[in-house]
C-alpha angles and dihedrals in degrees: 000000000000123000110241114223098202092182092057091045090058093036095236136128119259088245093051116141122240088254092055091047092051092048093050092048094050092050094050094039090058089052098047102031109134091229091065097040101060098240095312104169092206091056090046091053091047091050090050090051091049091050091051092050091048091047090059104036095044092056112074094210096046091045090052092051091045093051090048101044103019095068091045090053090049090055091045092052091047090059092056097261122155122241092241091054095057114100102237092166097066114167096042113130121247120261111291094021121128117267134191125197138192138177114269120215121233089251093053091045093053091045090055101038107022128223093290094205111142097342127144124263089252091058093046093049092047098045103026133277105231144355112289119243127219113297139170121048097148125131108308090356126131125224120233141164140193112243117231108259120252115236132201115243121252123267115242133199129219126187118230131184121210133178122245089250090054090049089052099045100028120236147204127241131190113223120197123192128208091259090059095255113144128205127188107217122199115211109206123224117268100030116156136191107296095025114141114217111198122215106191119230093358096111129088117325119261125245125248093001096319120149119265119256124246131265117228120199110210105212128218115184110209122230116266128222095223108029137049113205124222107180102292094345126089128208129200139166123222129189115236127196112257093235092052089052090051102039102024130239144143129296131189115241118196109218124192093269106015144009120250135184117246122200113226112201119221115275095017110179120239113264096023114156122223122197119219108192121224096009097105132087124311118252110252097230094033105036093173088067119073139188125235136271117232114202121197114199121213122191113243110215120215116250137205093029115198122229093260091050092050089050090054091050090050090049090049090049092053091049093061 
């Protein structure tokens, strides 16, 4: 069984601060996370090793035990000792010595022995392999046991599609699971594609009295026939009568929540973009603030001209 040098795994000094350990773990975790490595088993193993090192060194009690026993185990292994010969239960009294026992809470148990899930043999030997059963019972002895640790349930993700109008106004959706459980989900104003809406304690149930995980709705905002979204801004194109483009006037522009009048100056060029402040999408975390609406005007040419109208156009052409 190989000694695990958690400091080397994370690339930090043995005197590294909790902040330095956290920073190193985040940097390496982003590099080796299975989601960004296309199922690479080597990256997955490395990520697992990084997680184990972070689990120990980010916890003051585990780090203290690791620093105390880990180096002793390294020396023991270097002398040719076997894993089963190493005294992992240091501190236990010799046979016949007096012992006292007490119940250990789930929190204390997990602090001492870790979660165990998917860890290396070194981790399990150092921090304990399984929940202890009842012991003791000799003359004058007291019985005790370690309670199984409670564990928080896993977070789960669920995709959800919303319209642009729902993203603007906010909405409610009723979710129903296979077991018949129903959840009313509130979609906040301003969500965009990729937004994660958190529903607290609606994930998988916890174990041994642990709290449920959270449910995250992964939002996809559907395309809209009238508007193109650019973060909090909206863009739209409106047709404008040729004579209004030439002579100027007002046109009605239908925004996402209301209609406004837009002044068109005389001789406006085709394709000009007008900015209407505060008529875009609300910001998700500050819904009272909104982006802008950008309106592109396109000249609408008259059709089915009559003979007299064509004659006027020809006359106008010859005047220029």
